[in-house]
C-alpha positions in Angstrom: 94.2 110.4 106.3 93.0 106.9 108.6 96.5 106.7 110.1 95.1 103.9 111.6 95.5 102.2 109.1 97.9 103.9 107.6 100.8 102.6 109.6 99.1 99.3 110.2 99.5 98.7 106.3 103.0 99.9 107.0 103.9 97.8 109.5 102.1 94.5 108.5 104.2 93.6 105.5 107.3 92.6 108.5 105.7 90.2 109.8 105.3 90.4 112.2 101.5 90.8 115.0 100.6 94.4 114.4 98.3 95.8 116.2 96.6 99.4 117.4 96.5 100.0 121.5 97.4 96.7 122.2 99.7 93.9 122.2 99.2 90.0 121.0 100.0 86.9 122.5 103.2 86.1 120.6 106.8 87.9 120.9 107.8 90.2 118.9 105.0 92.3 118.9 104.3 95.3 117.7 102.2 98.0 118.7 101.4 101.6 118.2 98.7 104.3 119.6 99.1 108.8 117.9 99.8 111.5 120.3 99.3 115.2 120.5 97.7 115.2 117.0 97.0 119.3 116.0 96.6 122.1 113.5 100.4 122.6 112.2 99.1 124.5 109.2 96.1 127.5 109.2 95.2 129.6 106.0 92.4 131.4 104.7 90.8 130.7 107.7 91.3 127.1 107.5 93.0 124.4 108.7 95.3 123.0 105.9 97.3 120.6 107.4 98.1 118.8 110.3 100.5 116.8 112.8 101.1 113.5 114.6 103.4 111.5 117.5 103.5 108.1 116.3 105.1 105.9 118.7 105.0 102.1 118.0 106.0 99.3 121.2 108.0 96.3 120.3 108.0 93.6 122.6 109.9 91.0 123.0 110.6 88.1 125.3 114.9 87.5 124.2 115.2 91.1 124.5 116.9 91.0 120.5 115.1 93.6 119.0 117.7 95.4 117.1 116.9 93.8 114.0 113.1 94.6 114.0 113.9 98.4 115.2 115.5 98.3 111.2 113.0 96.6 109.8 110.1 99.3 111.7 111.9 102.7 110.9 112.8 101.4 107.5 108.7 101.1 106.9 107.9 104.4 108.3 110.4 106.4 107.3 109.5 104.3 103.6 105.9 105.8 104.8 106.7 108.9 105.1 107.5 109.8 109.1 110.9 111.1 110.1 111.9 109.3 113.3 112.1 111.3 116.4 113.6 108.9 119.4 113.4 105.4 121.6 113.8 104.6 124.9 114.0 100.9 126.3 112.4 99.6 128.9 112.1 95.8 130.7 109.1 95.1 132.7 110.5 92.4 135.4 106.5 91.2 135.9 105.7 90.3 131.8 109.6 89.4 131.6 109.3 91.4 128.2 111.6 94.0 126.7 110.2 96.9 125.2 111.9 99.1 123.3 110.2 102.5 122.1 109.6 104.4 118.4 108.6 107.3 118.4 107.2 108.9 114.7 106.8 112.3 113.3 104.5 112.9 110.5 102.5 116.6 108.9 99.6 115.3 106.2 96.8 117.6 104.1 94.0 117.9 106.3 91.4 115.5 104.5 87.8 117.6 106.0 87.8 121.1 106.5 88.1 122.3 109.2 87.6 125.9 109.2 86.7 129.5 111.9 84.1 130.6 112.3 82.8 133.2 114.9 81.9 132.3 118.3 78.7 131.8 119.4 80.3 131.9 122.3 78.9 135.6 124.3 81.5 136.3 126.5 84.1 135.4 123.7 82.5 137.5 120.9 83.2 140.1 123.0 86.6 139.5 122.4 86.5 138.4 119.1 87.4 135.5 119.3 87.0 133.3 116.8 87.6 128.7 117.2 88.5 125.9 114.8 85.3 123.5 114.7 85.4 119.7 113.2 82.4 120.2 110.7 81.6 116.7 110.8 81.3 115.9 114.7 80.8 119.8 115.6 83.3 119.6 118.4 85.6 122.4 119.1 89.0 121.7 118.4 90.8 124.9 119.7 89.7 128.5 120.6 91.6 131.5 118.9 91.3 134.8 120.4 92.2 138.3 118.3 94.3 141.1 120.0 
């Protein structure tokens, strides 16, 4: 799942500038990023499901974000996310009100990520296994069997 496109496709129809990891110069605007991405379900030695959190930042000059918050919550819930929390702040330097909305999503894994015996001798001695993404070849999670 392309999370960036999924969230952009969810927010764009709302009519406010929406960007990933940046803030547009027009206000009000929306910015979003992801955190806490990790496997959530394993089966047959593979990652079956993953989870992540998405933070959506709403920036306004006048502090009138409530109608935008309602629209964003509805759109994100309709696209499969669960609502987690909201925070508020005001940054006097640029004169911006900042509303933070956090959502959670669990989704099916597209890429097969399998558990394999570790090539690292110290880990093999303890019957260690690790999760590796076959596309990138990067180590994701180390699992030690007891």
